[in-house]
C-alpha positions as CSV (number, residue, x, y, z in Angstrom):
1,M,-24.7,-24.6,9.3
2,K,-20.9,-24.7,9.3
3,N,-18.7,-24.1,6.3
4,H,-17.4,-27.5,5.6
5,G,-13.8,-26.5,6.1
6,H,-14.5,-26.1,9.9
7,Y,-15.5,-29.8,10.5
8,R,-13.0,-31.8,12.5
9,L,-12.6,-35.3,14.2
10,A,-14.9,-34.2,17.0
11,D,-17.8,-34.0,14.4
12,V,-17.6,-37.7,13.5
13,G,-21.1,-39.2,13.5
14,K,-22.9,-36.0,12.5
15,T,-25.1,-35.9,9.4
16,V,-24.2,-32.8,7.5
17,T,-24.9,-31.0,4.2
18,V,-21.9,-29.7,2.4
19,Q,-21.8,-27.6,-0.8
20,G,-19.4,-25.9,-3.1
21,F,-17.2,-26.4,-6.2
22,V,-15.7,-29.7,-7.3
23,Q,-11.9,-29.2,-6.9
24,K,-10.9,-32.6,-8.3
25,K,-11.8,-36.3,-8.4
26,R,-9.6,-39.3,-7.5
27,N,-10.7,-42.7,-8.8
28,L,-8.8,-45.4,-7.0
29,G,-11.0,-48.2,-8.4
30,Q,-12.7,-49.5,-5.4
31,L,-13.0,-46.0,-4.0
32,L,-13.8,-42.6,-5.6
33,F,-13.0,-39.4,-3.7
34,I,-14.1,-35.9,-4.5
35,D,-12.4,-32.9,-3.0
36,L,-15.2,-30.3,-2.4
37,R,-14.1,-26.7,-2.0
38,D,-15.9,-23.7,-0.5
39,R,-14.3,-20.5,0.8
40,S,-13.4,-22.2,4.1
41,G,-11.3,-25.0,2.5
42,L,-11.6,-28.6,1.2
43,I,-13.4,-31.6,2.5
44,Q,-13.3,-35.1,1.0
45,L,-16.4,-36.9,-0.1
46,A,-16.2,-40.8,-0.3
47,F,-18.0,-43.3,-2.6
48,D,-17.2,-47.0,-2.6
49,A,-17.5,-49.3,-5.6
50,D,-21.1,-50.3,-4.8
51,H,-22.4,-46.8,-3.9
52,P,-25.7,-46.1,-5.7
53,L,-24.4,-42.5,-6.6
54,R,-21.0,-43.7,-7.8
55,D,-21.7,-43.3,-11.5
56,E,-23.3,-39.9,-11.0
57,A,-20.2,-38.8,-9.0
58,E,-17.8,-40.0,-11.6
59,R,-19.5,-37.8,-14.2
60,L,-19.0,-34.6,-12.2
61,K,-16.7,-32.1,-13.9
62,N,-14.2,-29.9,-12.0
63,E,-15.7,-26.5,-10.9
64,S,-19.2,-27.8,-11.1
65,V,-21.4,-26.7,-8.1
66,I,-22.9,-29.5,-6.0
67,S,-24.4,-30.1,-2.6
68,A,-24.2,-33.4,-0.8
69,T,-25.6,-34.9,2.5
70,G,-24.0,-37.6,4.5
71,Q,-22.3,-38.7,7.7
72,I,-18.9,-37.5,8.8
73,V,-16.6,-40.5,9.3
74,E,-12.9,-40.9,10.3
75,R,-10.6,-41.3,7.4
76,S,-8.5,-44.5,7.2
77,S,-5.7,-42.6,5.4
78,K,-5.3,-39.2,6.9
79,N,-3.8,-36.1,5.4
80,P,-2.0,-34.0,8.0
81,A,-1.5,-31.1,5.5
82,L,-5.2,-30.5,5.4
83,P,-7.3,-29.1,8.3
84,T,-10.1,-31.5,7.5
85,G,-7.6,-34.3,6.7
86,E,-8.7,-36.6,9.5
87,I,-12.3,-36.9,8.2
88,E,-14.4,-37.4,5.2
89,V,-18.2,-37.4,4.3
90,S,-19.8,-40.7,3.5
91,I,-22.5,-39.5,1.0
92,D,-26.2,-40.3,1.1
93,T,-27.5,-37.7,-1.4
94,L,-25.9,-35.7,-4.2
95,T,-27.3,-32.7,-6.1
96,L,-25.7,-31.1,-9.1
97,H,-26.7,-27.5,-9.2
98,S,-24.6,-26.2,-12.1
99,E,-22.2,-28.0,-14.4
100,A,-19.0,-26.2,-15.4
101,K,-17.1,-26.3,-18.7
102,Q,-13.3,-26.5,-18.7
103,P,-12.1,-23.2,-17.0
104,P,-9.4,-21.2,-18.8
105,L,-7.1,-21.1,-15.7
106,L,-6.2,-23.5,-12.9
107,I,-8.2,-22.8,-9.8
108,Q,-5.4,-23.1,-7.3
109,D,-2.8,-20.8,-5.7
110,D,0.0,-21.7,-8.0
111,T,-2.1,-21.1,-11.2
112,D,-0.2,-20.9,-14.4
113,A,-2.4,-18.3,-15.9
114,L,-1.1,-14.9,-17.1
115,E,-2.4,-11.9,-15.2
116,D,-4.4,-10.7,-18.2
117,T,-6.2,-14.0,-18.3
118,R,-6.8,-13.9,-14.5
119,L,-8.3,-10.4,-14.8
120,K,-10.5,-11.3,-17.8
121,Y,-11.9,-14.2,-15.9
122,R,-11.7,-12.5,-12.5
123,Y,-14.8,-14.4,-11.2
124,L,-12.8,-17.6,-11.6
125,D,-9.6,-16.1,-10.3
126,L,-11.6,-15.1,-7.1
127,R,-12.2,-18.8,-6.4
128,R,-8.4,-19.3,-5.7
129,P,-7.8,-19.6,-2.0
130,V,-5.1,-17.0,-1.9
131,L,-7.3,-14.3,-3.3
132,Q,-10.1,-15.3,-0.9
133,K,-7.6,-15.1,1.9
134,N,-6.6,-11.6,0.8
135,L,-10.2,-10.4,0.7
136,R,-10.8,-11.8,4.2
137,I,-7.8,-9.8,5.4
138,R,-9.3,-6.7,3.8
139,H,-12.6,-7.4,5.6
140,T,-10.7,-7.8,8.9
141,I,-9.0,-4.5,8.5
142,M,-12.3,-2.7,7.8
143,Q,-13.9,-4.2,10.9
144,A,-10.9,-3.4,13.0
145,V,-11.1,0.2,12.0
146,R,-14.7,0.4,13.2
147,E,-13.9,-1.5,16.4
148,Y,-11.2,1.0,17.2
149,L,-12.8,4.3,16.2
150,N,-16.4,3.8,17.3
151,P,-15.7,3.5,21.1
152,E,-13.6,6.7,20.7
153,G,-16.6,8.7,19.7
154,F,-16.0,8.8,15.9
155,L,-19.0,9.0,13.6
156,E,-18.9,7.1,10.2
157,I,-20.2,9.7,7.7
158,E,-20.4,9.5,3.9
159,T,-19.3,12.3,1.7
160,P,-20.3,12.9,-2.0
161,I,-19.0,11.0,-4.9
162,L,-20.2,13.5,-7.5
163,T,-18.6,16.8,-6.7
164,R,-16.9,19.8,-8.3
165,S,-13.6,19.6,-10.0
166,T,-10.9,21.4,-7.9
167,P,-7.7,20.7,-9.9
168,E,-4.7,20.4,-7.6
169,G,-2.4,17.4,-8.0
170,A,-3.6,14.5,-10.1
171,R,-6.1,14.7,-12.9
172,D,-9.8,14.4,-12.0
173,Y,-12.1,11.8,-13.5
174,V,-15.1,13.9,-14.7
175,V,-18.7,13.1,-15.4
176,P,-20.8,15.2,-17.8
177,S,-24.1,16.7,-16.5
178,R,-27.3,15.9,-18.4
179,L,-29.2,18.8,-16.8
180,Y,-26.5,21.5,-17.0
181,E,-25.1,21.6,-20.5
182,G,-21.3,22.0,-20.7
183,D,-20.9,21.4,-17.0
184,F,-19.2,18.5,-15.3
185,Y,-19.1,16.7,-12.0
186,A,-15.7,15.3,-10.8
187,L,-15.1,12.1,-8.8
188,P,-13.3,13.0,-5.6
189,Q,-9.5,12.5,-5.4
190,S,-10.2,12.4,-1.6
191,P,-12.9,13.7,0.7
192,Q,-10.5,16.5,1.8
193,I,-12.7,19.6,1.6
194,F,-15.9,17.8,2.8
195,K,-14.3,16.3,5.9
196,Q,-12.9,19.7,6.8
197,L,-16.5,21.1,6.4
198,L,-17.7,18.4,8.7
199,M,-15.4,20.0,11.3
200,V,-16.8,23.4,10.5
201,G,-20.2,21.8,11.0
202,G,-19.3,20.7,14.5
203,L,-19.2,16.9,14.0
204,E,-15.7,16.9,15.7
205,K,-14.8,13.2,15.0
206,Y,-15.4,11.7,11.6
207,Y,-14.2,8.7,9.7
208,Q,-15.1,7.0,6.5
209,I,-13.9,4.0,4.4
210,A,-14.0,6.1,1.3
211,K,-13.7,5.5,-2.4
212,C,-11.3,7.9,-4.1
213,F,-10.4,8.5,-7.8
214,R,-7.3,9.8,-9.6
215,D,-6.7,9.8,-13.3
216,E,-2.9,9.3,-13.2
217,D,-0.3,6.9,-14.5
218,L,-0.5,3.6,-12.7
219,R,2.0,1.1,-11.2
220,K,1.9,-2.1,-9.2
221,D,0.8,-0.3,-5.9
222,R,-1.6,2.2,-7.5
223,Q,-5.1,2.0,-9.0
224,P,-7.4,4.6,-10.6
225,E,-9.9,4.0,-7.9
226,F,-8.7,3.2,-4.4
227,T,-10.0,3.1,-0.9
228,Q,-9.0,5.4,2.0
229,I,-9.5,5.0,5.7
230,D,-10.3,8.7,6.1
231,I,-10.2,10.3,9.6
232,E,-10.7,14.0,10.7
233,T,-10.8,15.4,14.2
234,A,-11.4,18.8,15.8
235,F,-9.3,20.1,18.7
236,Y,-6.7,17.3,18.3
237,S,-3.0,18.3,18.3
238,E,-0.5,16.7,15.9
239,D,0.7,14.4,18.7
240,D,-3.0,13.4,19.5
241,I,-3.5,12.4,15.9
242,T,-0.3,10.5,15.4
243,E,-0.9,8.7,18.7
244,M,-4.4,7.8,17.6
245,A,-3.0,6.6,14.2
246,E,-0.4,4.4,16.0
247,G,-3.1,2.9,18.2
248,L,-5.3,2.1,15.1
249,I,-2.5,0.5,13.2
250,R,-1.6,-1.7,16.2
251,H,-5.2,-2.8,16.5
252,I,-5.4,-3.6,12.8
253,F,-2.2,-5.7,12.9
254,K,-3.3,-7.5,16.1
255,S,-6.7,-8.3,14.5
256,A,-4.9,-9.7,11.4
257,H,-2.5,-11.7,13.7
258,E,0.5,-10.1,12.1
259,P,3.7,-9.3,14.2
260,L,4.3,-5.6,14.6
261,D,7.4,-4.3,16.3
262,E,6.4,-3.7,19.9
263,A,8.6,-0.6,20.3
264,P,6.8,2.8,19.9
265,F,6.6,3.9,16.3
266,K,9.9,5.6,15.5
267,R,9.4,9.4,15.0
268,L,11.6,11.0,12.4
269,T,11.5,14.4,10.8
270,Y,11.5,14.4,7.0
271,T,15.1,15.8,7.1
272,E,16.3,13.0,9.4
273,A,14.7,10.3,7.3
274,M,16.4,11.6,4.2
275,N,19.8,12.0,5.9
276,L,19.7,8.6,7.6
277,Y,17.9,6.4,5.1
278,G,17.7,8.3,1.8
279,S,13.9,8.0,1.7
280,D,10.9,9.7,3.1
281,K,9.4,6.2,3.6
282,P,12.3,4.3,5.2
283,D,12.1,0.5,5.8
284,L,13.1,0.2,9.5
285,R,13.2,-3.6,9.7
286,F,17.0,-3.4,9.3
287,G,19.8,-1.0,10.0
288,L,22.3,0.4,7.4
289,T,21.9,4.0,8.3
290,F,24.0,6.6,6.5
291,E,26.9,8.7,7.7
292,D,28.1,12.1,6.3
293,Y,31.6,11.6,5.0
294,T,31.9,15.1,3.5
295,E,34.4,16.4,6.1
296,R,36.4,13.1,6.1
297,L,36.6,12.6,2.3
298,G,35.4,15.8,0.7
299,T,39.0,17.0,0.2
300,I,40.0,14.1,-2.0
301,P,41.6,15.8,-5.1
302,L,39.0,14.6,-7.6
303,D,36.6,17.0,-9.4
304,F,33.5,14.8,-8.8
305,I,34.2,14.8,-5.0
306,Q,35.7,18.2,-4.0
307,G,33.1,20.5,-2.6
308,K,30.3,18.0,-2.9
309,L,28.1,16.2,-0.3
310,V,29.6,12.7,0.4
311,K,27.3,10.1,2.0
312,G,28.3,6.5,2.9
313,L,27.1,3.4,4.6
314,V,29.2,0.4,5.8
315,V,28.2,-3.1,5.0
316,K,29.7,-5.4,7.6
317,G,31.4,-8.6,6.7
318,Q,29.9,-9.1,3.2
319,N,32.9,-8.6,0.9
320,Q,32.4,-12.0,-0.7
321,V,28.8,-11.2,-1.6
322,L,29.5,-7.7,-2.8
323,T,31.4,-8.7,-5.9
324,R,32.5,-6.2,-8.5
325,K,29.5,-7.3,-10.7
326,T,27.1,-6.6,-7.8
327,L,28.7,-3.2,-7.1
328,D,28.5,-2.3,-10.8
329,G,24.8,-3.1,-10.6
330,F,24.4,-0.5,-7.8
331,K,26.0,2.0,-10.1
332,D,23.4,1.2,-12.8
333,L,20.6,1.5,-10.3
334,I,21.4,5.1,-9.6
335,Q,22.6,6.2,-13.1
336,D,19.6,8.5,-13.7
337,L,20.4,10.6,-10.5
338,N,23.8,11.9,-11.6
339,A,25.2,10.8,-8.2
340,P,28.7,9.4,-8.6
341,F,29.2,6.0,-6.8
342,S,32.3,4.5,-5.3
343,F,33.4,2.0,-2.7
344,I,36.3,1.1,-0.5
345,K,36.8,-2.5,0.7
346,K,38.9,-3.8,3.5
347,E,40.5,-7.2,3.8
348,E,44.1,-7.2,4.9
349,A,44.4,-3.7,3.4
350,L,42.1,-1.1,1.9
351,S,41.2,-1.5,-1.8
352,G,39.1,0.5,-4.3
353,S,39.6,3.2,-6.9
354,L,39.6,6.0,-4.3
355,V,42.3,4.5,-2.1
356,K,45.3,5.8,-4.1
357,H,43.8,9.3,-3.7
358,L,43.5,9.2,0.1
359,S,45.8,11.3,2.2
360,E,47.8,9.5,4.9
361,A,45.3,10.8,7.6
362,Q,42.3,9.7,5.5
363,H,43.8,6.3,4.9
364,A,44.5,5.8,8.6
365,D,41.0,7.0,9.5
366,L,39.2,4.5,7.2
367,N,41.6,1.7,8.1
368,A,40.7,2.1,11.8
369,A,37.0,2.5,11.1
370,L,36.6,-0.6,8.9
371,E,37.1,-4.3,9.8
372,A,38.2,-7.1,7.5
373,G,35.3,-8.1,5.3
374,D,33.6,-4.6,5.4
375,T,32.7,-2.5,2.4
376,L,32.1,1.3,2.5
377,L,29.7,2.4,-0.2
378,L,29.8,6.1,-1.1
379,T,27.5,8.4,-3.2
380,I,28.3,12.0,-4.0
381,G,26.5,15.1,-4.9
382,D,23.1,16.8,-4.4
383,H,21.2,13.4,-4.9
384,A,23.6,11.4,-2.7
385,N,21.0,10.6,-0.1
386,V,18.4,9.3,-2.6
387,A,21.0,7.3,-4.5
388,L,22.3,5.6,-1.4
389,G,18.7,5.0,-0.3
390,R,18.1,3.0,-3.5
391,I,21.3,1.0,-2.8
392,R,20.2,0.4,0.8
393,L,17.0,-1.3,-0.5
394,A,18.9,-3.3,-3.0
395,L,21.1,-4.5,-0.2
396,R,18.0,-5.4,1.8
397,D,16.9,-7.7,-0.9
398,L,20.3,-9.1,-1.8
399,L,21.2,-9.9,1.8
400,Q,17.7,-10.7,2.9
401,L,18.0,-8.3,5.8
402,A,14.2,-7.9,6.4
403,D,13.3,-11.6,6.1
404,G,11.7,-13.0,9.2
405,K,11.6,-9.6,10.9
406,P,8.4,-8.2,12.4
407,H,6.7,-5.3,10.6
408,A,8.2,-2.0,11.5
409,A,6.5,1.4,11.4
410,A,7.6,5.0,11.5
411,I,5.9,8.4,11.6
412,I,7.6,11.1,9.4
413,T,7.0,14.6,10.6
414,D,8.1,18.2,9.8
415,W,7.7,18.1,6.0
416,P,8.6,21.1,3.9
417,M,5.5,23.2,3.3
418,F,6.3,23.9,-0.4
419,E,8.3,22.2,-3.1
420,Y,9.6,24.0,-6.2
421,D,9.0,22.8,-9.7
422,A,11.8,24.2,-11.9
423,D,10.1,23.2,-15.1
424,E,7.0,25.1,-14.3
425,N,8.8,27.8,-12.3
426,R,6.3,27.7,-9.5
427,Y,5.8,26.2,-6.0
428,Y,3.5,23.4,-5.1
429,A,2.2,22.3,-1.7
430,T,4.1,19.3,-0.6
431,H,1.0,17.7,0.9
432,H,-2.0,19.9,-0.1
433,P,-2.8,23.6,0.1
434,F,-4.9,23.2,3.2
435,T,-1.9,22.0,5.4
436,M,-1.1,24.2,8.4
437,P,2.4,25.7,8.1
438,K,4.8,25.9,11.0
439,G,5.2,29.6,11.0
440,D,3.3,32.9,11.3
441,L,1.6,34.9,8.6
442,K,4.7,37.1,8.1
443,T,6.9,34.1,7.4
444,I,4.4,32.8,4.9
445,Q,4.4,36.1,3.1
446,E,8.1,36.9,3.3
447,S,10.1,33.7,3.3
448,P,7.7,30.8,2.6
449,E,10.5,28.6,1.1
450,T,11.8,28.1,4.7
451,L,8.6,26.8,6.1
452,M,8.0,23.3,7.5
453,S,4.4,22.1,8.0
454,H,2.3,20.2,10.4
455,A,2.2,17.2,8.1
456,Y,3.0,13.6,8.9
457,D,3.1,10.3,7.2
458,V,2.8,6.7,8.5
459,V,5.3,4.3,7.0
460,I,5.4,0.5,7.3
461,N,8.2,-1.6,5.8
462,G,9.2,1.1,3.4
463,H,5.6,1.8,2.2
464,E,3.7,5.0,2.8
465,V,0.4,3.7,4.2
466,G,-1.0,7.0,5.6
467,G,-0.6,10.7,5.6
468,G,-2.3,13.7,7.1
469,S,-1.8,17.1,8.6
470,L,-3.2,19.8,10.8
471,R,-5.4,22.0,8.6
472,I,-5.4,25.8,8.1
473,Y,-8.4,27.3,10.0
474,D,-7.5,31.0,9.6
475,A,-8.7,32.5,6.3
476,R,-5.8,35.0,6.2
477,V,-3.3,32.1,6.4
478,Q,-5.2,30.2,3.7
479,E,-5.1,33.2,1.4
480,A,-1.4,33.7,1.9
481,V,-0.7,30.0,1.1
482,F,-2.9,30.3,-2.1
483,A,-0.9,33.4,-3.1
484,H,2.4,31.6,-2.8
485,L,1.1,28.8,-4.9
486,G,0.3,31.4,-7.6
487,L,-3.4,31.3,-7.0
488,S,-5.1,34.7,-6.8
489,L,-8.0,35.3,-4.4
490,D,-10.4,35.3,-7.3
491,E,-9.1,32.0,-8.7
492,A,-9.2,30.5,-5.2
493,K,-12.8,31.6,-4.8
494,E,-13.6,30.1,-8.2
495,R,-12.1,26.7,-7.2
496,F,-12.8,26.6,-3.5
497,G,-15.4,29.4,-2.9
498,F,-17.8,27.4,-0.8
499,F,-14.9,26.3,1.4
500,L,-13.5,29.8,1.8
501,D,-17.0,31.1,2.6
502,A,-17.3,28.5,5.4
503,M,-14.0,29.8,6.9
504,Q,-15.8,33.1,7.7
505,Y,-18.1,31.5,10.2
506,G,-15.8,30.2,12.9
507,V,-13.6,27.2,12.3
508,P,-12.3,24.9,15.1
509,P,-8.7,23.9,15.0
510,H,-8.7,20.5,13.2
511,G,-6.6,17.9,11.4
512,G,-6.7,14.4,10.2
513,I,-5.1,11.5,8.5
514,A,-6.0,9.0,5.7
515,F,-4.7,5.5,5.4
516,G,-4.5,3.5,2.2
517,L,-6.6,0.4,2.8
518,D,-5.2,-1.3,-0.3
519,R,-1.6,-0.8,0.7
520,I,-2.2,-1.9,4.3
521,T,-3.9,-5.0,2.9
522,M,-0.9,-5.6,0.6
523,I,1.5,-5.6,3.5
524,L,-0.7,-7.9,5.6
525,A,-1.2,-10.2,2.7
526,H,2.5,-10.3,1.9
527,T,2.1,-9.3,-1.8
528,E,3.7,-6.5,-3.9
529,N,0.8,-6.4,-6.3
530,I,-2.2,-4.2,-5.4
531,R,-4.4,-6.1,-7.8
532,D,-4.1,-9.1,-5.5
533,V,-6.1,-7.3,-2.7
534,I,-8.9,-5.7,-4.7
535,A,-11.9,-7.8,-5.8
536,F,-12.2,-6.3,-9.3
537,P,-9.1,-4.3,-10.1
538,K,-8.0,-2.4,-13.3
539,T,-4.9,-3.2,-15.3
540,S,-1.9,-0.9,-15.4
541,S,-3.5,0.9,-18.3
542,A,-6.7,1.5,-16.3
543,Q,-8.8,-1.1,-18.1
544,D,-11.2,-3.7,-16.7
545,L,-10.6,-6.7,-18.9
546,M,-13.6,-8.5,-17.5
547,S,-16.3,-5.9,-18.1
548,E,-14.3,-4.2,-21.0
549,A,-14.4,-0.8,-19.3
550,P,-14.0,1.9,-20.4
551,G,-16.3,1.4,-23.3
552,P,-18.3,3.4,-25.8
553,I,-21.7,4.9,-25.1
554,S,-24.6,5.2,-27.6
555,D,-25.3,8.3,-29.7
556,T,-28.5,8.8,-27.6
557,Q,-26.5,8.9,-24.4
558,K,-24.0,11.4,-26.0
559,A,-26.9,13.6,-27.1
560,E,-28.4,13.6,-23.6
561,L,-25.1,14.6,-22.2
562,H,-24.5,17.3,-24.8
563,L,-21.4,15.5,-26.1
564,K,-20.3,15.3,-29.7
């Protein structure tokens, strides 16, 4: 049996049974039409004035569930906007399965309901075609992952959901133990340790579409529970893994019929990405790369410039769009970064607050470099790259630079091994403490702040969609990394003892990558809201408005769990 949205003119004459929700009725006097909706789309049911089921059909309420049997006929008045718009069903039988009361939101793509209402009545929101389309995309991605990895010899293996808390990074969600008073399980922030242990166990190629949990502040592209496409391999080099990752992403986008730039994924080091785009997840669908103007303009006799890093980008031919009000908006955009902002425009001559401070040579240099209609945007200081990166993205949206462009991907490599937190006066692992550094044991022990790592991120359209690394497989290196993070051997054993024990029994070189299924689906569904691609999401305050979770538990349950 076909879903009714698949019937076409070639099916005229067939007797079919269709079922679904009543989308709407149209009473034209002599004729009554009902639009019937299932997940495949709409089909029109027709009743003339003398039809024995006409009165029954007129009483049907929107969103009631019915089934009907009849013959497919050609429509006299066709609707070219509808895939089934050339046909309708002339009804012989009609069955009402479930009558609906007036729903609290419009069941259509352009619903007028607030998001809180949509989340409270998510089972109704899920009837909207746009959400069903998004969940079909999500299904397509998951099937594409299996289609790509299974022939390559990967095994799909599940790892535990109830595990031990190993605090590093975000807060854990914890679950009290009934059998062991005062002890708790933790929900995994990722399968990291377990997938590495699978490599120790000789499985060599693992993947999993894994649920992960982090108790952290939320935003529009983050949820407390999320889904990773998790991959780990033994005996793969960094290039092997990133090439596999590119192949997988290309297969996913092809399966979803979305255009992806055919050029090989651009490889950038972390330093290059920051210097050229002001971001470790640059949007490469458009240009506007940065130049270092420190030598050319760093001698301007102003305190906020002299001796500082000066970065700039040139916007070609957009002086009319880049009004003073717009440019002041850029200044507001970076106000928190303490990165002074300035600009120089060229029409017949150069203009801007800096022009009167330019030397004759500097003036001639810029006058030759810029054309009429160009604007040079400048940011200054330690945060100049990040500040200009924000402005670059604002320009993307203002000038619609990415509109109509194919998706563009990059792989960012050579990340710093450690980052320093001045507030806590300690180092953190930039990725995680099991990442393989690019350096020997002596470097880790004597000058760890200089270390880069075998870490890599996959970026699409300015979104980080995946990240991974080669892993440490030498116990001495692992202990040295823990030591630099302020973790003594005893503390490390307390947190990761079973993992450190495993490293004593022969560990193959290994590495992996994890992709965010939710974020990839967001990109392919062309939405900026992660809740649009998850069937039953949480709010930004981590609540489920539909089931009213989190909620209280009974005193009996508390007693069983040794909680007061």
